[in-house]
N, C-alpha and C positions, 0 to 999 in steps of 0.2 A: 504493500499499499505506499501511496505517496502522496500528498498534499503541496501543491505546486501554489504558491500566492506570487502575485505580481501585483502592476498598478503604482507602487511609492515612487519618490521623485522630488527634485523641487519646486516648491511652491512659494508665492507670497503670500504674506498674511491677506484674507478673507477673500483667499483661492478655493479650489475645489480637484480635489482627486479621490478617484473610483479606484480600491481596493477589490481583487479577485483572489479566490484560493478554491482550485479544484483538487478534489479528490478520486485519486485512479488504484484501480489493483482488484482484487477480490475481495468483496463485503456483500453483503444482504442487502445492508440499508446503510444510511447517514440519522443519528439522532438529534441530539444536540450541534451546533455549530456556534462560529464564535470568532474575537478577535481581539487580542490584547496587543500591548504596549509596552515596551522597556524604555525608559528617558535614560541617557547619562547619567550614570550616579541612583539611579532608583531603582526600585524595586519592579519586576513586572507586574501588571496592575491588568483586572477586566477593561475592557471597553463597552463591548455589546454582546449578549447571545441573542439567539433564534431558536425555538424551540423545533420539533419538526411538522409539531403543528402552527407554526407561522407565529407563539406569543413571542414576544420582545423582552428584553431589559436590556438598560444602559445606566452608565457612571454617569451621575450627575454631571459631571464637567463638559460632557457630549451633548446632552439633551439639548433637542431641538435642533443640533445641527448634523449628526452623524443619521444615516439610514442602514438598518443591517438589513439585509433580505436574503434570500436563499432561491436556487432554482433547483428542486429536487431529482427533476430529470437529467439534469447535468450534474448532480452530486456538487452545485458550485455554492459556494457564500460569498457577497456581496458586502463592502462596506463603503457608504458612498459618504465622503466628509465634503462639508461645506463650510463656511465661515472659517477658515483655518484659520488657527494661530500660533505664534512660535512655541508657543507650551504644548502644544499637539507634536512636534515634533519627537519623533521616538523610532523605533524600531516595531514593527508593527507584524505581529505572529497569527495566524490562523491556530484555530484549535475544532477539532471537531472529533465527535465521538462515532464511533462507526460500527455496527452490530456485524456480528461473524456469529456461527453457529452456536448456540448455549452461553455467549458473552458479549462486554462490548469493550472497544477497545477506546483509549484516545489519545489522538495521533497530532504532532503539532507541526505546522508547515516551516519553512525554514527562514521566514522572517524578510521582512519589504521595509526598506528606509525611506521614511517622511520626514523631511527638512522643510520646516516653513519657515524662509527669513528674505527678509528684503535686499 
């Protein structure tokens, strides 16, 4: 199983980016999918998660600016980030719970760097 994340880059304050993370390999289905981030010198923190049924949770600092979504047919999770702020600068990691026979396994993507700077 692999998680391939993409979409990071350099953007000016107020700009937008869209992150994608696609799961590939052998598994039955995806369960909870989410995004975390780790800024320099800080611990990794939850950004947003989305349940298989579409329910979402966001950390307070991104509510109203970020939107998480998923395409179950493509086993892909997205993070639309608008009104980006320098404080959003971090490596963003996708996190996906995959169902296999008899259990659920959590996988992490390789991380994609988002830099918000003028």
